C-alpha positions as CSV (number, residue, x, y, z in Angstrom):
1,X,-35.7,9.9,-2.1
2,X,-38.0,12.9,-1.5
3,X,-40.9,10.9,0.1
4,X,-41.5,11.6,3.7
5,X,-41.9,7.9,4.4
6,X,-38.4,7.0,2.9
7,X,-36.0,5.9,5.6
8,X,-33.2,8.5,5.8
9,X,-30.5,5.9,5.4
10,X,-32.0,4.9,2.0
11,X,-32.3,8.6,1.1
12,X,-28.6,9.2,1.9
13,X,-27.5,6.2,-0.1
14,X,-29.5,7.4,-3.1
15,X,-27.9,10.9,-2.7
16,X,-24.5,9.3,-2.7
17,X,-25.1,7.4,-5.9
18,X,-26.7,10.4,-7.6
19,X,-23.7,12.6,-6.6
20,X,-21.2,10.0,-7.7
21,X,-23.0,9.7,-11.1
22,X,-22.0,13.3,-11.8
23,X,-18.4,12.2,-11.8
24,X,-17.4,13.7,-8.5
25,X,-14.8,11.9,-6.4
26,X,-15.6,10.1,-3.2
27,X,-13.8,12.8,-1.2
28,X,-15.9,15.6,-2.8
29,X,-19.2,13.7,-2.3
30,X,-18.3,12.9,1.3
31,X,-17.6,16.6,2.0
32,X,-20.9,17.6,0.3
33,X,-23.0,15.0,2.1
34,X,-21.3,15.1,5.5
35,X,-20.0,11.5,5.4
36,X,-16.6,9.8,4.9
37,X,-14.8,8.8,1.6
38,X,-14.8,5.2,2.9
39,X,-18.6,5.1,3.1
40,X,-18.8,6.6,-0.4
41,X,-16.6,3.9,-1.8
42,X,-18.6,1.2,0.0
43,X,-22.0,2.4,-1.3
44,X,-20.6,3.0,-4.8
45,X,-19.2,-0.5,-4.9
46,X,-22.4,-2.1,-3.6
47,X,-24.4,-0.2,-6.2
48,X,-22.1,-1.3,-9.0
49,X,-22.3,-5.0,-7.9
50,X,-26.0,-5.2,-6.9
51,X,-27.6,-2.1,-8.5
52,X,-30.6,-0.6,-6.6
53,X,-30.9,-3.7,-4.4
54,X,-27.4,-3.1,-3.1
55,X,-28.6,0.1,-1.4
56,X,-30.8,-1.8,1.0
57,X,-29.6,-3.4,4.2
58,X,-27.9,-6.7,3.7
59,X,-28.8,-9.7,6.0
60,X,-26.7,-9.6,9.1
61,X,-25.2,-12.5,10.9
62,X,-26.8,-13.6,14.2
63,X,-28.7,-16.3,15.9
64,X,-31.2,-18.1,13.7
65,X,-34.9,-17.6,14.3
66,X,-36.4,-19.7,17.1
67,X,-40.1,-19.1,16.1
68,X,-41.3,-20.7,12.9
69,X,-43.9,-19.3,10.5
70,X,-46.2,-22.1,11.5
71,X,-46.0,-21.1,15.2
72,X,-46.7,-17.5,14.3
73,X,-49.7,-18.6,12.2
74,X,-51.0,-20.7,15.1
75,X,-50.9,-17.8,17.6
76,X,-52.7,-15.5,15.2
77,X,-55.3,-18.1,14.5
78,X,-55.8,-18.7,18.2
79,X,-56.2,-15.0,19.0
80,X,-58.7,-14.6,16.2
81,X,-60.8,-17.7,17.0
82,X,-61.0,-17.5,20.8
83,X,-61.0,-15.0,23.7
84,X,-59.4,-15.3,27.1
85,X,-61.5,-16.2,30.2
86,X,-63.3,-13.3,31.7
87,X,-62.5,-11.0,28.7
88,X,-64.4,-9.8,25.7
89,X,-61.4,-9.7,23.4
90,X,-57.6,-10.0,23.3
């Protein structure tokens, strides 16, 4: 939570769980951390259900990927093995 490289959303979620572990109510933790009691309840419930993995972002709905892993690998291989015409590198 104290690392500079830790995303702030993760740090806030960790603070929520640590504050809730002291026995404070959702309302008190929300006031202390500048959030809402609804958000406290959501993160508390996700932590209880999924433990530490529940504090991360869950997969979101949306359009499926259109580029396969094989296509990505082929582009990377092509850029490493060849150069464009009239150029020294990509």
